[in-house]
C-alpha positions as CSV (number, residue, x, y, z in Angstrom):
1,M,28.2,17.5,-0.5
2,Y,24.5,17.0,-1.2
3,D,22.7,15.0,-3.9
4,G,19.1,16.3,-3.6
5,S,17.8,13.0,-2.3
6,G,18.6,13.7,1.3
7,N,22.1,12.3,1.2
8,E,24.7,14.6,2.7
9,S,28.4,14.1,3.4
10,H,31.1,16.2,5.0
11,L,34.6,16.0,3.7
12,P,37.5,16.9,6.0
13,L,40.3,18.4,3.9
14,P,43.8,17.3,4.7
15,D,45.1,20.9,5.1
16,L,44.7,23.4,7.8
17,F,42.7,26.4,6.4
18,D,43.4,29.5,8.3
19,L,41.7,32.9,7.8
20,N,43.8,33.7,4.8
21,D,43.2,30.4,3.1
22,R,39.4,30.7,3.5
23,A,39.1,34.3,2.3
24,N,37.7,35.0,-1.2
25,A,37.4,31.3,-1.8
26,E,36.2,30.1,-5.1
27,Y,35.9,26.4,-6.1
28,V,35.0,24.2,-9.1
29,M,34.9,20.5,-9.8
30,T,36.5,19.6,-13.1
31,S,35.3,16.0,-12.7
32,P,33.1,14.1,-10.1
33,S,36.3,13.4,-8.2
34,D,38.5,16.5,-8.8
35,L,37.9,19.6,-6.5
36,W,39.8,22.8,-6.9
37,I,39.9,25.7,-4.4
38,W,41.2,29.1,-5.2
39,S,41.6,31.4,-2.2
40,G,43.6,33.8,-0.1
41,V,44.0,37.3,1.2
42,L,46.7,38.9,3.4
43,G,49.1,36.5,1.7
44,Q,49.7,34.6,-1.4
45,A,46.8,33.4,-3.5
46,T,46.7,29.6,-3.5
47,L,45.2,27.0,-5.8
48,R,44.6,23.6,-4.2
49,H,43.7,20.4,-6.0
50,Y,42.0,17.5,-4.2
51,R,41.0,14.0,-5.3
52,L,37.7,12.9,-3.8
53,S,36.7,9.3,-3.0
54,S,33.9,7.4,-1.2
55,S,34.1,5.0,1.7
56,A,32.2,1.7,1.5
57,T,29.4,3.1,3.7
58,S,28.8,6.4,1.9
59,R,26.8,7.2,-1.3
60,L,28.7,10.4,-1.7
61,P,32.4,11.2,-1.6
62,D,33.5,11.6,2.0
63,R,37.2,11.6,1.7
64,A,39.7,14.0,0.1
65,A,43.4,13.6,-0.7
66,R,45.5,16.5,-1.7
67,V,47.0,16.3,-5.2
68,S,48.8,19.7,-5.3
69,I,49.1,23.2,-3.9
70,T,50.3,26.1,-6.0
71,S,50.8,29.6,-4.6
72,V,51.0,32.8,-6.6
73,G,52.2,36.3,-5.9
74,D,52.9,38.0,-2.6
75,N,51.2,39.5,0.4
76,D,49.4,42.0,-1.9
77,T,47.9,39.3,-4.2
78,R,44.1,38.8,-4.1
79,P,42.4,35.9,-5.9
80,G,39.3,36.6,-8.0
81,A,37.1,34.2,-10.0
82,L,37.8,30.5,-11.0
83,L,36.4,28.9,-14.1
84,K,36.2,25.3,-15.5
85,L,36.7,25.4,-19.3
86,A,34.9,23.4,-21.9
87,S,38.2,21.7,-22.7
88,G,38.5,20.4,-19.2
89,G,41.1,23.0,-18.3
90,L,40.9,25.5,-15.5
91,V,41.6,29.3,-15.3
92,G,41.7,31.6,-12.3
93,V,42.4,35.3,-12.0
94,W,44.0,37.5,-9.4
95,H,44.9,41.2,-8.9
96,Q,47.5,43.1,-6.9
97,F,46.0,45.0,-3.9
98,R,48.5,47.8,-4.5
99,H,48.2,51.5,-5.4
100,Y,50.1,52.9,-8.3
101,P,50.4,56.6,-9.1
102,D,48.9,56.0,-12.6
103,Q,45.9,54.1,-11.1
104,R,46.6,51.0,-13.1
105,L,45.5,47.6,-11.8
106,E,48.0,44.7,-12.0
107,I,46.3,41.4,-12.8
108,G,47.2,37.9,-13.6
109,F,45.8,34.5,-14.7
110,I,46.6,31.0,-13.6
111,Y,45.9,28.3,-16.1
112,V,45.8,24.5,-15.8
113,S,45.6,22.7,-19.1
114,P,43.2,19.8,-19.7
115,K,46.2,17.4,-19.4
116,G,47.1,18.8,-16.0
117,G,50.7,19.4,-15.1
118,I,52.2,22.5,-13.7
119,P,50.0,25.6,-13.8
120,S,51.2,28.5,-16.0
121,Y,50.9,32.2,-15.3
122,A,50.3,35.4,-17.2
123,M,50.5,39.0,-16.0
124,T,49.2,42.3,-17.4
125,S,47.9,45.7,-16.3
126,V,44.7,47.6,-16.9
127,P,44.6,51.4,-17.1
128,G,42.7,53.2,-14.3
129,K,41.0,56.4,-13.6
130,E,39.7,58.0,-10.4
131,G,38.5,55.8,-7.5
132,T,40.0,53.1,-5.4
133,P,42.0,50.9,-7.8
134,V,42.9,48.1,-5.4
135,A,39.6,46.5,-4.5
136,A,37.9,44.6,-7.3
137,R,35.0,42.2,-8.0
138,W,35.5,39.5,-10.7
139,A,33.5,37.2,-12.9
140,L,34.8,34.7,-15.4
141,V,32.8,33.1,-18.2
142,Q,33.4,31.2,-21.5
143,H,31.5,32.4,-24.5
144,P,29.3,29.6,-26.0
145,T,29.8,30.8,-29.6
146,D,33.6,30.6,-30.0
147,G,34.9,29.3,-26.6
148,S,36.7,32.6,-25.9
149,I,37.2,33.4,-22.2
150,W,35.8,36.7,-20.8
151,A,37.0,38.2,-17.6
152,F,34.9,41.1,-16.1
153,F,35.9,43.2,-13.1
154,K,34.6,46.2,-11.3
155,R,36.8,48.3,-9.1
156,D,35.5,49.9,-5.9
157,S,34.6,53.6,-6.4
158,Y,34.9,53.2,-10.2
159,H,32.1,53.9,-12.7
160,E,33.2,51.2,-15.2
161,I,33.1,47.4,-15.6
162,S,36.2,46.3,-17.5
163,A,36.5,43.4,-19.8
164,L,39.4,41.2,-20.9
165,H,39.2,38.7,-23.8
166,L,41.4,35.6,-23.8
167,T,41.8,32.5,-26.0
168,E,42.8,29.0,-25.0
169,T,45.3,27.4,-27.3
170,A,46.8,23.9,-27.2
171,N,48.6,24.4,-23.8
172,E,48.1,28.0,-22.7
173,I,45.8,31.0,-22.7
174,K,46.6,34.3,-24.4
175,L,45.2,37.8,-23.9
176,D,43.6,39.2,-27.0
177,W,42.3,42.6,-25.8
178,I,41.4,44.8,-22.8
179,K,38.5,47.3,-22.7
180,P,38.7,49.3,-19.4
181,D,35.3,50.9,-20.0
182,F,33.3,48.0,-21.5
183,I,30.3,49.1,-19.5
184,G,30.2,52.6,-18.0
185,R,28.7,56.1,-17.9
186,K,28.0,56.0,-21.6
187,D,25.4,53.2,-20.9
188,G,23.1,55.6,-19.0
189,G,21.1,53.9,-16.3
190,H,23.1,50.7,-16.8
191,E,26.2,52.3,-15.5
192,P,27.4,50.1,-12.6
193,E,26.8,51.0,-9.0
194,G,29.7,53.2,-7.9
195,E,30.7,51.3,-4.8
196,Y,31.2,47.5,-4.9
197,P,28.5,45.7,-6.9
198,Y,28.4,42.0,-7.2
199,L,29.1,40.4,-10.6
200,A,27.6,37.2,-11.8
201,A,28.1,35.8,-15.4
202,V,26.8,32.7,-17.2
203,A,26.9,31.4,-20.8
204,D,23.7,31.1,-22.6
205,S,24.2,28.6,-25.4
206,G,20.6,28.8,-26.5
207,N,21.1,32.5,-27.5
208,N,24.9,32.4,-28.2
209,T,25.5,35.1,-25.6
210,I,27.2,35.7,-22.3
211,V,24.8,37.0,-19.6
212,L,26.3,39.4,-17.0
213,A,24.4,40.8,-14.1
214,Y,25.4,43.5,-11.6
215,Q,23.9,46.3,-9.4
216,N,23.6,49.5,-11.4
217,S,23.7,53.2,-10.5
218,R,20.0,53.6,-10.0
219,Y,20.0,53.4,-6.2
220,E,18.0,54.5,-3.2
221,I,19.4,55.4,0.3
222,M,17.0,53.7,2.7
223,Y,18.1,55.1,6.0
224,V,21.1,56.6,7.8
225,T,21.6,56.9,11.6
226,D,23.9,58.9,13.8
227,G,26.3,57.7,16.5
228,D,23.4,57.2,18.9
229,G,21.2,55.3,16.4
230,N,18.9,58.2,15.7
231,F,17.4,58.3,12.2
232,L,18.8,61.1,10.1
233,N,17.4,60.6,6.6
234,G,16.4,58.0,4.0
235,S,13.3,56.8,2.1
236,C,12.2,54.4,4.8
237,G,11.4,57.0,7.4
238,Q,11.1,56.0,11.1
239,G,9.0,52.9,11.0
240,P,8.5,50.9,14.2
241,Y,10.3,47.8,12.9
242,H,13.7,49.6,12.6
243,R,16.4,48.7,15.1
244,R,18.4,51.8,15.7
245,E,22.0,50.9,15.1
246,P,24.7,53.6,15.5
247,Y,26.1,54.9,12.2
248,F,24.0,52.5,10.1
249,F,23.6,53.0,6.4
250,A,21.3,51.0,4.2
251,K,21.2,51.4,0.4
252,R,19.6,49.3,-2.4
253,S,20.1,49.2,-6.2
254,L,18.4,48.0,-9.3
255,V,20.1,45.2,-11.3
256,S,21.2,45.4,-14.9
257,I,21.4,42.2,-17.0
258,V,23.5,42.5,-20.2
259,R,23.8,40.0,-23.0
260,V,27.1,40.0,-24.8
261,T,27.7,38.6,-28.3
262,A,31.1,37.1,-29.3
263,D,32.0,40.3,-31.1
264,G,31.2,42.4,-28.0
265,R,27.8,43.9,-28.8
266,K,25.6,44.5,-25.7
267,T,21.9,44.3,-25.1
268,F,20.6,45.5,-21.7
269,Q,17.6,44.7,-19.7
270,D,16.4,45.5,-16.2
271,F,15.8,43.0,-13.4
272,A,12.4,43.6,-11.8
273,G,13.4,44.3,-8.1
274,F,15.8,46.0,-5.8
275,V,18.7,44.2,-4.1
276,E,21.2,45.4,-1.5
277,R,24.0,47.3,-3.4
278,T,26.8,44.8,-2.7
279,Q,25.0,41.5,-1.8
280,E,25.5,38.4,-3.9
281,F,22.9,36.9,-6.2
282,G,22.9,33.9,-8.6
283,L,22.2,33.3,-12.3
284,S,21.3,30.1,-14.1
285,I,20.0,29.4,-17.5
286,A,18.1,26.5,-19.0
287,D,15.4,27.6,-21.4
288,R,14.9,30.8,-19.4
289,L,17.0,33.0,-17.2
290,W,16.7,32.4,-13.5
291,V,17.8,34.9,-10.8
292,L,18.3,33.9,-7.1
293,Y,18.5,36.9,-4.8
294,R,17.7,38.4,-1.4
295,P,15.2,41.2,-1.5
296,I,15.7,44.4,0.5
297,D,12.8,46.7,1.7
298,C,12.2,48.8,4.7
299,E,11.5,45.8,6.9
300,T,14.6,43.9,5.9
301,S,17.1,46.7,5.5
302,N,18.0,46.2,9.2
303,Y,21.5,44.7,9.2
304,E,20.6,41.7,11.3
305,M,17.5,40.9,9.2
306,L,19.4,41.2,5.9
307,Q,22.7,39.5,6.8
308,R,21.5,36.8,9.3
309,L,17.9,36.0,8.5
310,G,17.4,37.4,5.0
311,G,14.7,35.9,2.9
312,V,15.6,34.2,-0.4
313,M,13.6,34.8,-3.6
314,L,13.7,33.2,-7.1
315,R,12.2,34.5,-10.3
316,Y,12.7,33.9,-14.0
317,H,12.5,35.8,-17.3
318,D,10.5,34.2,-20.1
319,G,9.5,37.2,-22.2
320,K,8.6,39.0,-18.9
321,W,9.6,38.6,-15.3
322,S,7.6,36.1,-13.2
323,E,6.3,36.9,-9.8
324,P,9.0,36.1,-7.2
325,L,8.9,32.7,-5.5
326,A,9.8,32.9,-1.7
327,L,12.1,30.0,-0.9
328,G,12.5,30.7,2.8
329,K,14.9,32.4,5.2
330,L,18.6,31.5,5.5
331,D,19.9,29.8,8.6
332,V,23.2,31.1,10.0
333,E,22.8,30.2,13.7
334,K,25.3,27.4,13.4
335,D,27.7,29.0,11.0
336,Y,27.6,32.6,9.7
337,Y,28.9,31.5,6.3
338,A,25.8,29.3,5.8
339,S,24.1,32.5,4.6
340,S,25.8,32.1,1.2
341,L,23.7,31.2,-1.8
342,F,24.9,28.3,-4.0
343,Y,23.8,27.9,-7.6
344,S,24.9,26.1,-10.7
345,P,25.4,28.4,-13.8
346,Y,25.0,25.3,-16.0
347,Q,21.5,24.3,-14.9
348,P,18.9,25.8,-12.6
349,H,19.9,24.2,-9.3
350,F,19.9,26.4,-6.2
351,L,21.1,25.2,-2.8
352,M,20.9,26.9,0.6
353,R,20.5,26.0,4.3
354,L,17.3,27.4,5.5
355,D,16.2,28.3,9.1
356,D,14.9,24.7,9.7
357,G,18.6,23.8,9.7
358,L,18.4,21.6,6.6
359,L,19.9,21.9,3.2
360,H,17.4,22.5,0.5
361,L,18.0,22.0,-3.2
362,F,15.6,23.8,-5.6
363,E,15.5,22.5,-9.1
364,A,13.8,24.5,-11.9
365,K,12.3,22.1,-14.4
366,P,12.6,23.0,-18.1
367,S,9.3,24.0,-19.7
368,R,7.8,21.7,-22.4
């Protein structure tokens, strides 16, 4: 944990987290002392609840006690997104990594009411088309207009982003409708990238919309090499900075940002810059829309540069896109997973460990 004033604490969790427990991990804090972790692959999806506390010598929580562990599904269950609700409740989503002849995707939701207690579950299925129906990206967000819960997902090799609409009642959530092709080929250049784009979604209470961002189908293949690392084709050519890796493929995409009203109307805009076709990025909204991302060009399309020492950029939209702010390069020498980007969807706070080995918290101040 980090408070922006230089205070940092490390909390040992009271459970052994193996590879399965760490995979696809999502987490939220429903209060300053309640941490929830939703994770798993190659086994059941698991929701863990921890209560945090501080020792006498620490300014931040530095101890964690397990409150509960809840497992869902079987060896084919894959956890998706996790969301704290305005009510204080919690909702997570999962899908079954299983192929069906009719291409449907079996999905489920886990819900914890604001009063706590035993989580409840709900299962449904979404019709499918061509493509790989078992790998999916997820985003969960609550609409600021009516409190409805929106689940977005994109299947690998599909050309559609699907949407599910849910409502929270006194002690459960109910599914209202499913739109398998909520965004797709009918949306022209805003059709999602065909492979495995990243999804990020935030609520914009100032405009009463949901904001969803993803890599779209306007892509560029940068370079391809053969088994000996020889350049075959791509827009970058054979510049001197390229490391020749065997069978290497680099591709970048433009990003679409769509605002969604409570009744499902969509307004699209383009983000001013390319990103790698599957890499994560972050959204945050105060009085403007902020986007945290890693750029990709011919000098950074090298796998090692992009994955291990990629630069981090921040820009905002306030009628037009600002010039990008270079925040630095990520540090992953100590831990590969330090290359992750952390951001708050509720306010413009962006956290990352840069190549000086220190955590840096960037805060965007509201304009006056």
